[in-house]
Legacy VTK file of the C-alpha trace (Angstrom):
# vtk DataFile Version 3.0
C-alpha trace
ASCII
DATASET POLYDATA
POINTS 74 float
0.000 0.000 0.000
1.479 3.326 -1.068
0.098 5.700 1.543
3.188 6.632 3.580
4.847 10.052 3.774
8.286 11.149 4.979
8.312 14.628 6.507
10.542 17.195 8.198
9.385 19.641 10.888
11.291 21.903 13.253
10.886 21.102 16.950
12.835 22.899 19.669
15.214 24.342 17.052
16.016 20.851 15.718
14.890 19.280 12.470
12.747 16.211 13.121
12.328 13.567 10.402
9.462 11.094 10.604
7.000 8.980 8.640
3.214 8.777 8.756
0.142 7.657 6.840
-1.858 10.726 7.925
0.164 13.886 7.389
-2.569 16.299 8.554
-3.100 14.451 11.831
0.655 14.156 12.424
1.072 17.921 11.967
-1.669 18.504 14.554
0.209 16.193 16.943
3.405 18.187 16.332
1.393 21.429 16.687
2.667 22.546 13.271
0.551 24.077 10.488
2.454 22.125 7.821
5.698 20.220 7.382
8.747 22.116 6.163
9.224 19.296 3.668
7.528 16.045 2.740
7.716 13.255 0.175
5.100 10.726 -0.775
2.938 8.848 -1.021
5.160 5.775 -1.083
5.305 2.273 0.373
6.164 1.776 4.038
9.501 0.176 3.170
10.416 3.101 0.891
9.403 5.577 3.608
11.505 3.792 6.230
14.549 3.747 3.942
14.162 7.428 3.076
13.607 8.391 6.734
16.790 6.560 7.746
18.726 8.307 4.976
17.432 11.799 5.857
18.090 11.265 9.572
21.738 10.641 8.709
22.058 13.969 6.901
23.540 17.095 8.449
21.273 20.000 9.376
22.703 22.005 6.467
21.925 19.275 3.961
18.333 19.013 5.260
17.916 22.796 5.060
19.246 22.739 1.489
16.652 20.066 0.605
13.866 22.172 2.170
15.044 25.304 0.327
15.305 23.475 -2.985
11.810 22.008 -2.642
10.241 25.338 -1.667
11.828 27.121 -4.631
10.376 24.711 -7.208
7.204 25.869 -8.955
4.034 23.901 -8.251
LINES 1 75
74 0 1 2 3 4 5 6 7 8 9 10 11 12 13 14 15 16 17 18 19 20 21 22 23 24 25 26 27 28 29 30 31 32 33 34 35 36 37 38 39 40 41 42 43 44 45 46 47 48 49 50 51 52 53 54 55 56 57 58 59 60 61 62 63 64 65 66 67 68 69 70 71 72 73
């Protein structure tokens, strides 16, 4: 089932990477209006792999990813 999302939010001045099947509900739990960045939908195994990869990145690399995604036209 391809209903998983990988997301990044800022919590206590740190970038938090997680996965969820319900992005809106997860943002309410984090008390955030929206994620800084997200990918999906994808399978659970893909989401877990991507989450692990993003968690290993430096803060700068994550911020670059967020900036790049927000500068792309919709």
